[in-house]
SEZA-830086 format. One record per residue (C-alpha): x, y, z; residue in one letter. Coordinates in steps of 0.001 Angstrom, whole numbers, padded with zeros to 6 digits, always signed. Layout:
% SEZA-830086
XYZA
...
This chain:
% SEZA-830086
+118672+111021+114420X
+116428+113072+112174X
+112920+111883+111473X
+111366+112199+108050X
+107802+111940+106834X
+107298+109229+104229X
+106067+110723+100941X
+102490+109654+100141X
+103496+107861+096918X
+106178+105835+098736X
+103742+104885+101487X
+101159+103848+098891X
+103659+101687+096977X
+104934+100085+100177X
+101454+099061+101256X
+100266+097603+097963X
+100329+093866+097445X
+101706+092345+094262X
+100714+089290+092284X
+104223+087908+092726X
+104306+084865+094995X
+100627+085236+095754X
+101178+088499+097611X
+102905+086652+100473X
+106127+088650+100022X
+106602+092143+098567X
+109984+093575+097642X
+110374+097066+099099X
+113970+097664+098030X
+117505+096405+097566X
+120655+097867+099075X
+124264+097118+099936X
+127251+096343+097763X
+127443+093897+094856X
+129477+091546+097026X
+127058+091805+099987X
+123597+092721+098661X
+120522+092880+100884X
+116804+093231+100244X
+113999+094692+102317X
+110877+092543+102146X
+107355+093006+103461X
+105599+089839+104551X
+101905+089119+104645X
+100612+090802+107781X
+102860+093845+107321X
+106089+092701+108990X
+109236+093939+107217X
+112602+092220+107282X
+116025+092665+105720X
+117462+089537+104069X
+120662+088450+102338X
+121590+085477+100134X
+121006+082189+101903X
+118316+083474+104277X
+114984+081662+104463X
+111801+083705+104498X
+108191+082467+104252X
+109475+078958+103414X
+111636+080210+100547X
+115396+080641+100266X
+116932+083884+099004X
+119168+082679+096161X
+120063+085987+094458X
+119744+089714+094995X
+120244+092252+092215X
+119349+095914+091967X
+115552+096108+092121X
+114901+092371+092295X
+115401+089274+094440X
+115164+085556+093585X
+113407+083268+096043X
+113477+079476+095642X
+111319+076668+096976X
+111622+073005+096005X
+114287+073818+093415X
+112163+076400+091593X
+113287+080046+091730X
+111059+083029+091063X
+112139+086642+090684X
+110340+089203+092809X
+110699+092731+091372X
+110081+096243+092589X
+106756+097743+091560X
+107013+100149+088624X
+106837+103798+089698X
+103608+105600+088873X
+103998+107974+085946X
C-alpha cells in the first residue's frame, strides 16, 4: 500500500473546529453510493470514525447522509453538519 503525505491545506481543514454542533463533531467527508452513503466524522478529542444512517455518535443519530453533508438528530431535532468551504 502506497503512503501519501497529506497536503497542508487538507491537514489544516481537517484539524479546524466548526461552530456546528458546538464543535463536538466535524464532518471530514462523505463517500459511498447513494444507496449506501457513509460519512467520516472527527469527534472532540481528535478521534475519527466512519458512520452510516442509523448509527449513533456523540449522543446523536445519523438520519441522513448526502454529498458534503450529514444530518444528526437528538430528541427529535435534526441538524445538518456540512463540509467546511474550501479556502479561495
